[in-house]
N, C-alpha and C positions, 0 to 999 in steps of 0.2 A: 504494500500500500504506500502510496505517495504521501508525504507529509507537507502540510501547509506551513509556509514560512511567514514570519511576522510581517515582512515587507510585501508579501504577495497582494495583488489587487484582486478583490472579490466583488463580483456582481451578484447582488441578491435579487432574484427574480420571482415574481409571483407565479405560482403554479396552481391552477384551479380545477384541474381534472386529474383524477388518479391515472387515467390512460396516458397522459403526458409524462407522468413520473415513470410509468412502465416503459415508455418509449426511451426515456433517458437511461433507465437501468438496463434494458435489454438491447436496444439498438444503438445507444451511445450518442444521441443527439438531442438538441433542444431547439425550438424555433422561436424567432422573434420577428414580428412584422416590421419591415423596414420603416413603414410609416410611423410607428410608435416606438422605434428602437431608441435606446439610450445613446448618449453622445459617442461612446465607443463600446465595442464588444471585444476589444483586444484586452482581455483580462486573463488572469492566471487560474481563477476558480469561479465556478458558478454555484451559488447556494440557493436552495429552493424554499420559498416561504409558502407554506401550504394553507389553503383557504378552508372554509367550512365544509367543503366537499370531502375532506379527509377525516371526518368524524372526530374521534378522540385525538388525532394528531393535528387537528386544525389550529390555525393561527400560531404557527411555530416554524422555525427553521430546524430541520432534523437531518437533512442530506446535503452533501456537497459533492462536486465532481471537478476534477481538473479539466481545463479547457485546452484542447489540443490544436484547435484552429477554427476557422469559420469561412463560410462561403455564402454567396448570394444566389438563391435559387427560387423558382416559382413554387408557390404553396402546393400545387398539384404534383410536383416532383417529390415532395416530402410525404404527402398523404395521397397515395395513388388511388385509394378507394373513395376519395372525395373529388374526383375530376370535375363534377358539376357544381362544386361549391361556389358560392358567390364571389369569393376572393381567390379562386383557383389560380388565376394568372398573376396575382400580385407577388412582388418580391419579398422574400423572407430571408433573414440571416439563419443559416443552419450552423449552430455551434457544435463542433465535434467534441465529444466528451470522453474522458477516461472513465474508469469504474466509479460508480456511485459509492460514496462512503457515508456511513452514519456517524453523526457527531456523538461524542461520548455523553454530552449533556445537551438536550434540545434547548433551543433558544425560543422561549415563549413570548408572545405579545400579551402583556397583562391587560392592555387596553386595545380595542380594535383600532387598527391603523389602515389608512388607505394609501397605497402606493403601488406602483408597477415595478419599478427598479430602484435600487439604491446601491451606491458603491461603498465598500468598506475595505479594511485591510485584514490580513490574516491574523494579526495581533488582536484586533477588535473582535473578530469572529471567535477566536479561541477563548477570549476573556468575557464575552457578553453573558449577562444573566437575563437580559430582556432585549427585545427587538430594538428598543430606543438606544441601547448601548452600541449598536452597530453604526449609527449615524456618524459621519465625519463632519467636523466643523466645515462650514461652507467654503471658507478661504482655503483650507487644506485640500478639500475635494477639487476645487477649481485649479489650484496649483498642480496637483497630481494629474488631473486630466490634461492640462496643457502640456505637461511634460510628456505624457504618453502620446498625445497627438503630434507633438514636434518630433519625437523619436520615429514615428511612423512615416514622416516625410523624407527621412534620410535614406 
């Protein structure tokens, strides 16, 4: 198993269907619509925030996976059984993932929080007791993202 480092960049993503967690676990990918994607998907890890659809595991982060790469593909290429879906031709990021790992301690949200994506660090993820502990100070997040985006230009 791969170990998360304190300086690793982690994208916490909302996952609202057990089927999508199964896809991540068995097929090794996660999809993000380009239209609603965060500033960058060039991250080291993906963490999954599970919604009420997960029953007793709802409103928590329990699983993470290393990100191996990403590509832009049409939704229909990802979900071949949904060729006639309304957004079948729309572009999606396909994040290729390594094996899903369960956190030793789940990170609950003691209060309901609305978000789609948030960035954090490996250190914050490993030390968080509550979802709010994952948040980076906005100036730190901005500086970190600018650094990542500039490195991508080189």
